N, C-alpha and C positions, 0 to 999 in steps of 0.2 A: 511732515506728518509721518508717524511711525505706524507700521502695520504690525499688529499683534496677532500671533497665531498660537493657539494653545498647543501643548505637547501632545494631546490626544489627536488633534487635527493633523499635526505633523506626522504622527505615527500612521494615521490612516492614509495620508498622501504617499508616504514612503512605501507602505504595504501595497498600494495600488500600483506604484511604479515597479515594485518587485514582481507582482503578478504579470504586468505587461512585459517586463524583461524575460520572465519565464516563458511566456508565449513566444516571444521573438527567438529566444534561445532554442526552444523546441522546434520552431519552424526551420531555423538554419541547420540544425543538426539532424533532424529527422527527414528532411527533404520535402519535395513538392506536396506529398500527401498531407503534410501538416498545414497546408494552406486552408484546409477544410476543418481546422481545429475548432472545437466547440468548447466554450467556457460556461460553467455553471456557477452562478453567484447566489448570494443570499443565504449561504450555508453558515453553520455555527460550529467552529472548530471541527471540520470534517476529518475523519481519521482513516476510513477505508472506502474503496471504490470497487464495486464488484459487478461483473457482467454475468447475467443469468445464462447458463449453458444453453438454454432454449433459444437464445438470440432475440428474445422478445422484449427484454427490459434490463435496466441497470438499477443498482441500489448504492446509496452513499450513507454511511453512518456518521452522525453528528453528535459529538460529546456534549456540546452546548454547556460549557462551564468547566468546573473542576473535574479532571479526569479520574479522580480518586473518590469523589463524593457520591454518596447514595442519595441524590437529590431528586430522582425520578423525573428529570426533565430532558433526557436524551431523546433523539428522534432519528428516524430513517427516512431519507428522501428517495422517491421513486421516479425513475426516468423511463420514457418509452424507448422503443428500439432505435429511434433516431437521436436519442440523447436529450430530448426535450423533457422538462420537468412536468410530470403528471400530477404529483402532489408533493409539496415541499416537506410536509410533516405527515407522511403516509402512515408511519407507526410512531406514536408519541407516548412517552412515559406520562402517566397520570390520566390518560384517556380511558375511561371505564376501568376495567381491571388490568389494563396494560401496565407492566412495570418495566422501565428501561432507564437506567441511571446514566451510564457513560459508555454507550455502545462503541465498540472498536472493530476488530476483525469479523468478517462474515463468510459464510459458505452456504450453498444451496444443496439440499438433498431432497429429492422427490417433492418438489413444490413447497418445501419448508425452508424458510430463511433462518439459519442459525446465526446468532450474534453473541460475541464475547462481551459480557457485561459484568465487570468486576469479578465476583466470586461465583458467577453462574453463566451458563450458556442458555440463552432463551431462543425458542423457536416460534416463528410467525408464519402464517399462511401468506404466500407470495401474492395471492390474488386479492384477499380481503384485508390483510394486515392484522388479523386477529391472532391473539396468543394461542399457541398450540401445545407447547411443552416448555417446562423449565427444568434444567439439569443443574442442580446445586453442587458446587464443589467446595462448599464451606467446610465440610468435615475433613478435607485434605489440607486445611489451613492455607488455601489459595489466597494470595494477596490481591492480585489484579490481573485477570486474563487479558492478553494482548491480541491474540489472533486465533482463528480456527481454519482448518482446511479439511477437505473431504477426499477420501482415497478412491472414490468411485464405486465402492463396494459396501457402503453403509457405515463405514467407520470415520469418525471425526477425530481430529487431533487438535488440542488446545494448548497454547503456550502461556506460561506464567513467568515473566522475567524476574519478578521479585524473589521467587523461590527456586529459580533455575530448574523448572519442571515442565515436562510435556506430558499431557494427559491423553488417554485413549478413551473415546466414547463410542460404544457400539450401538448405533441407532436401531439395529435389527434385534437387539436383545434388551428392550425396555430401557435403552440409554444407560447401560451398565458402564460405570466409570472405573478406570484403573490408571495407575501411574506407568507410563511407558518408560520414562527415564527421568531421574533427578540427579543432576551432576553439575558441579561448579564450572566445568569446562564449557557448558552451554553459554556462559557469560552473558546472561540476560537475554534469553531467547525471545524474539519479537515476531517477525514475519515467518509464516509457514506456507509451503507449497509442496505438492506432489510432483515429482519428476514425471513428465508424460510418457517417457520411454521405460525407465527403470522401475517406476512406481515407488521409489524411495522418498522418504520425507526430507525436504530441504528446509533448513532453519537458518535465519540470519540473526546475529547477536547485536544487541544495543551497546553493551559495555565495552567490547573489545574489537568490534568490526570483523567478526568471523562469519564465514559461510560454511555450514556444516551439513552433513548427511547423516540421518539417523535410520538405522535398519528396523525391521519389524520387531526385533527383540531388544531394541534399545542401545545398540552399539553405535557409538559416535565416531564419525570419520570427518576430519577437517579437509575441506576442499580448497579454501583460500582464507588468508588472514594477513594481518600486518606483520612485517618482519622487524628486526632490530634496526634496519636501515630505511624502512619505508612505513609511512603512516597513510597508506592509500585510502583506507576506510575510517570513518568516524563512528557515527551512531546509525547502524543499519536498521531499517524499519520494515520495509515491505519487500516481497519477492514473488515473482510469478514467471511463467514460461509462455512463449508463443508456440504456434503450431509446428515450427521448425526445430524446436528443442533449444532455442536460445533462452537464457535466463536473464531476467531484469531485476535489478536490486536498487532500492532507493536509499540514499544516505541523507537522513533527516537534517542533521546539523551542517553538513558540507553542501547541501543543496544540489545534489547530483543524482542522476539516474545512470547506473552502469548496466552494460550488457556483457554477459559472459557467453561466448559461443561454445558449441559442443567441444571444440578443441582447447577449451579453457583460456582462450585469448580474451582479454578485457578491452572494452571501449567505453568511453564516456559518451552517451548519446544526448545528454542534456545537462546543463549546469546553470548556476546562478538562480536556482529555483527557491521560492520561499517555503521552506519546511515541507518538502514532499514526504508524505506519510506512507500509509499502507497501499501501495500501488496495485493495480490489477491489469490483466491483459485480456482483451476480447479476442480469442483465437479465431473465431469465425470471420470477423471483419478486420483482423490484424490491426487492432487499435491498442494503444496504451492509455490507461486511465489513472490520472494523477490527482489525488486530493492535496490541496495546500492547507495544511492544518491551521496555521496562524493567519493565512490569507483569506480564510472564510470563502474559499472558492475551490473549484475543481476543473479539470480540463481533460478532454479526449483528443488524442492526436494519432494520426496514421504512423505506422512503423515502416521504415524502409528495410529492405533485406540487408543483412550485415555484409560488410566488405570482407571478402575472403582472402584478399591479398595482404600479406604482411608488409608490403612495400609502401602502402599508403600511410602518410603521417599527417597529423593534425597541424594546422597553421592558423595564423590570425585571419586568413581568408575565410575560415570556417565561421568566423564571427562577424563577417561583413566588412572587415577592414582590408584595405589594399594599400600597398606601398609602391613607389616608383622603382622600376628596375635600375640596376646599376648603370650609371651613365645618363639616366633620364632625370629631368628636373620635375619636381612635383608642381602641379598647377593649382 
């Protein structure tokens, strides 16, 4: 008798395996704190995972379909301070007067959750989920916003990888919008974050795997990139910082999360991940928040302190494999 399994079933099984592998990889590489890792399932193409600076809640944006379609079926999942789902579709496109097509990056300013949604940034009350404001960028010929970040002083930045543009939105001045920089060297800017010490805007690029710094007047400085001899990065999607000033970057297609220490040394803290998208960091609880875009799941893991010694190297033992020493026979 032959057992027939449909291609869709095979895909689901393989995806579940990848999510499990991701969990194991994070456990091995992040240390004992990851034993308390929490997985969130039932999501629909999750793109961004954000910790509320208040420490009271988390939010996950769900594209739920075509990331470029104005189908008004996107939603935001709300979690409590322990990472438990409070409401899967806390904010949902099509509910009353709520419009939400393909929500991606998020930021919180004064109890307002701002969400990048194609050619607009939409604001919602973090308590009720009700729409508060819509900032349209259609007049700038914005193709599809990818992320937003808050500078802590009322200014939002929004990235548009299709037009190589970063916008500046002043929430203290009736959400006035201006172009901070539009330059091909941004190479498809996706993830945004503000450096906690310098206050500079950090940008990661999708097209060329660059990590960039952008000043308040739009000057671009390259912090890291691939070289002629190295293709370390593929398609970078998310970026955030922990309380110690370490930068974390997700590589969507390579399935990795990188850490760059303040001394600019890089470590891979997790790999073999299924499409890690716009990651976040809970600085208060020292957790990394990883949405698995095609895995329809997300995960919260404890972060270890980075190894400061340059003498430590990675080995197969980091992945749970062990080999007999020279002169010993394997059992």
